[in-house]
C-alpha positions in Angstrom: 127.4 106.7 97.5 125.0 109.6 97.9 122.7 110.6 100.8 119.1 111.3 100.8 117.9 114.8 101.9 116.5 115.0 105.4 112.7 114.9 105.7 110.5 114.9 108.7 111.0 116.0 112.3 113.5 114.6 114.7 112.7 111.8 117.1 114.4 111.9 120.5 117.0 109.3 121.4 120.0 111.1 122.3 121.7 110.7 119.0 122.4 113.0 116.0 120.0 112.6 113.1 121.6 110.8 110.2 120.8 111.3 106.6 119.5 108.2 105.2 122.3 106.4 103.1 121.5 105.0 99.6 123.9 102.2 99.5 123.3 100.7 96.2 120.6 101.2 93.6 117.2 101.2 95.6 118.8 100.2 98.6 118.8 102.3 102.0 119.8 102.0 105.5 121.0 104.0 108.7 123.5 102.8 111.4 121.6 102.3 114.5 123.9 104.1 116.8 122.7 105.2 119.9 119.2 105.6 119.1 116.5 104.1 121.5 113.4 104.0 119.7 112.3 104.3 115.9 109.5 105.7 114.1 108.7 104.8 110.3 106.5 107.2 108.6 104.9 106.9 105.2 104.1 110.2 104.3 102.3 109.8 100.9 100.8 106.4 101.4 102.2 102.7 100.9 101.2 100.0 98.3 103.1 96.7 97.5 105.3 97.3 100.8 106.6 94.3 103.1 107.5 95.6 106.6 109.2 92.9 109.0 111.4 92.9 111.9 115.1 92.1 112.2 116.6 91.2 115.6 120.3 90.9 114.3 120.9 93.6 112.1 123.1 96.5 113.0 121.1 99.3 111.2 118.3 101.1 112.2 116.4 99.8 109.3 117.3 98.8 105.9 114.9 99.1 102.9 115.0 97.9 99.6 112.8 99.6 96.5 112.2 98.0 92.9 111.9 100.8 90.1 112.3 104.3 90.7 112.9 104.8 94.5 111.1 107.5 96.4 112.5 110.1 98.9 113.9 108.3 102.0 115.0 110.4 105.0 116.2 109.5 108.6 116.7 112.1 111.5 116.9 111.3 115.0 115.1 107.9 114.7 112.3 108.8 112.4 112.4 107.2 108.9 110.2 109.0 106.6 109.5 107.6 103.3 107.8 110.0 100.5 106.8 108.5 97.5 106.1 111.1 94.2 102.7 112.6 94.3 101.8 111.2 91.1 102.0 107.7 90.2 104.1 106.3 87.3 102.6 104.5 84.3 104.2 102.2 81.9 104.1 102.8 78.0 100.6 101.2 77.6 99.4 103.3 80.3 99.5 100.6 83.1 100.1 101.4 86.6 103.5 100.7 87.7 103.9 98.1 90.5 106.9 99.0 93.0 107.2 96.7 95.5 109.3 97.6 98.6 111.0 95.4 101.3 111.7 97.2 104.9 113.2 95.6 107.9 113.3 97.3 111.4 115.9 96.7 114.1 113.9 94.7 116.5 116.2 95.9 119.7 114.1 99.2 119.9 110.5 100.0 120.2 108.8 101.6 117.3 106.0 103.9 116.4 104.3 103.1 112.6 102.4 105.7 110.6 100.9 105.6 107.3 99.6 108.7 106.0 97.2 109.0 102.7 96.1 105.2 102.5 97.8 101.8 102.4 96.9 99.0 100.1 98.6 95.5 99.5 100.7 96.0 102.3 102.0 93.2 104.8 103.7 94.0 107.9 105.0 91.3 110.2 106.1 92.9 113.4 106.8 90.0 115.8 109.8 90.3 117.5 109.8 93.8 118.3 108.4 96.3 120.8 105.3 98.2 119.0 104.3 101.4 120.5 101.4 102.7 117.9 100.4 101.4 114.4 98.2 103.8 112.6 97.0 104.3 108.9 95.2 107.5 107.9 93.2 107.6 104.6 92.0 103.9 104.7 93.6 100.6 104.0 92.7 97.6 101.6 94.3 94.3 101.3 96.3 95.0 104.4 97.7 92.1 106.8 99.3 93.0 110.1 100.7 90.7 112.6 101.5 92.0 115.9 104.1 91.5 118.5 102.9 91.0 122.3 101.6 94.1 123.6 103.6 96.5 126.2 101.0 98.6 128.1 97.8 99.6 126.0 98.9 99.6 122.3 96.6 101.8 119.7 96.2 100.1 116.3 94.1 102.7 114.4 92.6 102.5 110.8 91.2 105.9 109.7 89.0 106.4 106.8 87.6 102.7 106.1 88.9 99.3 105.9 88.6 96.6 103.0 90.0 92.9 103.0 92.1 93.6 106.2 93.5 90.9 108.7 95.1 91.8 111.9 96.7 88.8 113.9 98.0 88.9 117.6 99.2 86.3 119.9 96.2 84.1 121.9 97.3 85.3 125.1 96.9 89.0 123.7 93.9 90.8 125.2 92.1 93.5 122.7 89.5 95.6 122.1 88.0 96.5 118.9 85.8 99.5 118.0 84.5 99.9 114.2 82.4 103.1 113.1 80.5 103.5 110.1 79.2 100.2 109.8 80.9 96.9 108.9 80.0 93.8 106.6 81.8 90.3 107.0 83.7 91.0 110.0 85.3 88.1 112.3 86.7 88.8 115.6 88.3 85.7 117.2 85.4 83.1 117.2 82.5 85.6 116.5 81.2 86.3 113.2 79.0 89.2 112.1 77.4 89.7 108.5 76.1 93.2 108.2 76.0 96.1 111.2 74.9 99.3 111.0 76.6 102.1 113.1 79.3 101.3 115.5 80.3 98.0 116.8 82.5 97.6 119.8 83.8 94.2 120.9 86.6 93.1 123.5 88.5 89.9 124.7 86.9 88.5 128.0 90.1 89.6 129.9 90.5 93.1 128.1 89.6 95.2 131.2 91.9 93.3 133.4 95.1 93.3 131.3 97.7 95.8 131.7 99.3 94.8 128.5 96.5 94.9 125.4 95.6 96.3 122.1 93.1 98.8 121.3 91.9 98.7 117.9 89.9 101.5 116.2 88.4 101.8 112.8 86.7 104.6 111.5 85.0 105.1 108.1 83.6 101.5 108.2 85.0 98.1 107.4 84.3 95.2 104.9 86.1 91.8 105.1 87.8 92.4 108.2 89.2 89.7 110.2 91.0 90.3 114.1 92.0 87.2 115.5 94.3 85.3 117.8 96.5 82.2 117.1 
């Protein structure tokens, strides 16, 4: 068993930071200890990744990576995943897919941040408290299932969104702001074809709700679905 190097800043919670344990092959985990919150950071993009909440595991997180594992570090509740700068190709020159699965401890609140873009990412975060979710660098083929909000929870996709679905509970109030134009956008029972400029929508109870989602997308959107069910 070896320990991955530390990477990224500490995130409070009253516990000493721990290096991520590589338990076997592409398996990583860090004990929860006394941590009171978590932060998941993909520092160099995320592709072919599944993220879910786990209400029963004793660890802060668990991760499994197919093929060559990225750099993984955990310190003070912040889990940082950094893929190589240059992608890997097989002998015929095709880009290698390296699926990954991550489980987050659902007993503590989480922030999720993805830098440099996301593609083919599925995040089912039901069962945990989500404090924020942000993708910078654009998103393509992303499916996000949200838990009930606690306070005003920001969800941001910066740099454009293509074929993105965001699901929330029917009772969860939401506001959606899309900048840069949009095509084929659906918000609950509303449908829009092509819209130029900025589009702002909200559920009827948004202003009165103390628990709600504030969804912002910049750089335009195509094939965007935001629904409740």
